[in-house]
N, C-alpha and C positions, 0 to 999 in steps of 0.2 A: 607809812610805806613812802616810797619815793615816786618822783613824777617820771612820766615815760621818756622825756628828753633826757634827762640824767641817765637812765638805764641804757637807753640808745647809744649816749656817748661812751659809756664804760665799755659797752660791748664792742663798739667801734675801735677803743683803744686795746681791748683784749686782742680783737682780729689782726691788728697791727703787729702784733708780738711772736708771729710765727704760727707754726701748725698747731701747737698745743693752745695757744690763746685763741686761735681761730676755732678749733673744736670746742672749747669751752664757751666761747660766746654762742656758737651754734646749737649746743646743748640747752643753753639758757633759753634761746630764743624758741627752738622746737618745743621744749618741754615746759615753755611758759613759766620759768623760775621766777618766782616773786623775791624781789630784793629789798631789804629795809635795813632800818638801824635801831638798835637797842643797847641800852647800856648793860655792860657785863663786867664781872672782876676782872682785874688786870691781865689774868693770865690767859683771857680769851680774847683773840682778834676776830673772831667771827664764828656763827654756828650754822648748821644746815639742819633742816627739820624734814620730817616726813612730809609728803604732798608737796615737793618742789618749792621750798622757800629757804632763803639764806638771809641771815641778818648780820650785818657788820656791827662790832662794838661801837657804839656813838661816843664812848670816851676818847677814841682814836679817829674814827671817820664821819664824815658828813657829806652832804651835797656839795660842800664847798672844798672838799678835799682835792688837791690836784689828781687829776685821773691819770697822770703819768707816773704816780707813785708806784714803784716796783711791789711794795708790801700789799698795797691795796689789791693790785692785779693777781700776785701770787696768792692771796687768801682766797679770792674767788677760785682760782684753779684749784686750790686744796678742797675747798668745800664742794664744788662740784664733782670732783673726784670721788668724794664721799657719795653723793648722791648715784653716781654711776656704780659705786661698790654695792650699795644697798645696806641697809641697817644692820644685818647679821655680820657682814665683815667690817663695816665701818666702826661698829661698837666692839672693836678688839685692838690689842696692842699691834697685831699683824696689820690691820687696816690702816692704823695710825701711822705706822712706820711707812707704809706704802704711800700715803697721802702726804706725810712730811717730806719724802724723797721727791715726789713729783712736784710739789710746792717749791722747795728750795732749789731744785735743779732748773725749774723755770726763772725762779728769782734770778739764779747766777747768769742765766742765758741772757735776760733783758737788762741786768744790772751787774757785771761781772767784778765781784768784789770778793774779798776774804770774808767769810761769814764766822760768827760765834764758833770757836773750836769744837764745842759739842755737836753743833749743826753739821760741821765739816765731817766729824766722825759718824754722825747718822747716814750722811750721804754715802760713807764709804762701807756702811754694813750690808751685808747681803739680804735682801728680801727672801725669807725663807721661814720655815716653821722650827727652827731650832730654838728651844725655850730659853737656853742661856743668851742667845742673840736678841731675843725678843725681850727679856728681862733687862738687859744691858741698853736696849734703845729706849725702853720705858725710862730708865733712870736718867739717861741723856736728855730726854724729852722734858722731864722734870726740872732738869739742871738748867734749861733754856727757859721754860715756861713759869718756873716757880712751883712751890708746894701747892698752890691753889689749882694747878692742873692736875686733876685726879685720874691721870692714866693708870695709877696703882689700883684703881678700882675695876678696870676693864679686864676682861678674861685674855690671856695671851693669844689665842686662836679664836676665830669665829666661834660663837657659843655652843654649836652642835659639835664642832671638832674638838672643842674644850671639854665638853661632857664625855665624849668618847675617849679622849685622852685620861680624864680621871676613872674611867671604868676600866680601860684596858692599860693604862699606864705605857703606852706606846705612842711614841711621837708621831705626829703626822709627818709625812716626808713629801 
């Protein structure tokens, strides 16, 4: 795991980056979210876990990483967003689309640049339960993250809504 001083510095940097950064830092503090590092495959920047834990990919990040690095801060926003969503929503294409949009809107706010064309398209997609839209979002996410990013194994909707869809064949509205 990491030392408290590093965590406090990261939270300070997040809080300096506007309301979403401040809300993210506050959530990490209030919920006592543990932060750490672990080596993952290339397609993974960070992971969240039940019981309030986030680990950053040690292949890319360490306690020596510049804390102003927009990708580091936006990944924390992404993973905290999943913690707020809860596991049922987070483990769905809908939940990932939501988190990707939150992450990259934050990223662009703190570092206004043109992003990978697929990310720009993800940002333009509506966040809804249209299955075609969610299939397209998953394809775009895999285009960015690579085939190792197994979004294709996730249900399109949060699992209980997905089961309801398969029973009724009616899309969630």
